[in-house]
C-alpha positions as CSV (number, residue, x, y, z in Angstrom):
1,X,0.1,0.0,0.0
2,X,1.4,3.2,-1.2
3,X,1.7,5.8,1.8
4,X,-0.4,8.2,0.1
5,X,-3.5,5.9,0.7
6,X,-2.5,5.3,4.1
7,X,-4.8,7.0,7.2
8,X,-2.2,9.7,8.5
9,X,-3.8,9.3,12.0
10,X,-3.9,5.5,12.9
11,X,-3.8,6.0,16.3
12,X,-7.0,8.4,16.2
13,X,-8.5,5.9,14.2
14,X,-7.9,3.1,16.4
15,X,-9.2,4.8,19.2
16,X,-12.3,5.9,17.0
17,X,-13.0,1.8,16.7
18,X,-12.1,1.2,20.1
19,X,-14.6,3.8,21.6
20,X,-17.3,2.2,18.8
21,X,-16.7,-0.9,19.9
22,X,-17.3,0.2,23.4
23,X,-20.4,1.5,23.1
24,X,-21.7,-1.2,21.2
25,X,-20.7,-3.8,23.8
26,X,-22.1,-1.4,26.5
27,X,-25.8,-1.1,24.5
28,X,-25.7,-4.7,24.0
29,X,-25.3,-5.2,27.9
30,X,-27.9,-2.6,28.8
31,X,-30.5,-4.2,26.1
32,X,-29.6,-7.8,27.7
33,X,-30.1,-6.5,31.1
34,X,-33.5,-5.3,30.2
35,X,-34.9,-7.6,28.7
36,X,-34.0,-9.8,31.5
37,X,-35.7,-7.8,33.7
38,X,-38.5,-7.7,32.1
39,X,-38.9,-11.2,31.4
40,X,-38.7,-11.6,35.0
41,X,-41.2,-9.2,35.8
42,X,-43.7,-10.7,33.4
43,X,-43.0,-14.5,34.8
44,X,-44.2,-13.4,38.1
45,X,-47.7,-15.4,38.5
46,X,-50.4,-13.5,40.0
47,X,-51.7,-13.9,43.1
48,X,-54.7,-16.2,43.7
49,X,-57.8,-14.6,44.3
50,X,-60.7,-15.5,46.3
51,X,-62.5,-17.3,43.1
52,X,-59.2,-19.2,42.5
53,X,-59.8,-20.6,45.7
54,X,-63.2,-21.2,45.7
55,X,-62.6,-22.9,42.8
56,X,-60.3,-25.4,43.7
57,X,-62.7,-26.1,47.1
58,X,-65.3,-27.0,44.7
59,X,-62.6,-29.1,42.4
60,X,-61.8,-31.1,45.1
61,X,-65.2,-31.3,46.6
62,X,-66.5,-32.9,43.1
63,X,-63.2,-35.1,43.0
64,X,-64.0,-36.5,47.3
65,X,-67.8,-37.0,45.5
66,X,-66.8,-39.4,42.4
67,X,-64.2,-41.6,44.7
68,X,-66.8,-41.9,47.2
69,X,-69.0,-42.8,44.5
70,X,-66.3,-45.4,43.0
71,X,-65.6,-46.7,46.4
72,X,-69.1,-47.7,47.3
């Protein structure tokens, strides 16, 4: 390569590439952290309601009735 086509400030270009790489890695890490926090918040189950408890007790009661009918 001829000297006329070489960049004049290779140190400045090298530092610029490193700065871009650092910013890219920082943005990637921030994005991954944000995605992890969002996924963890979405994955939390809601607490059971009174209706949920009532439905569960009805299912247990029906299962007990079926079990008693089969055993007798």
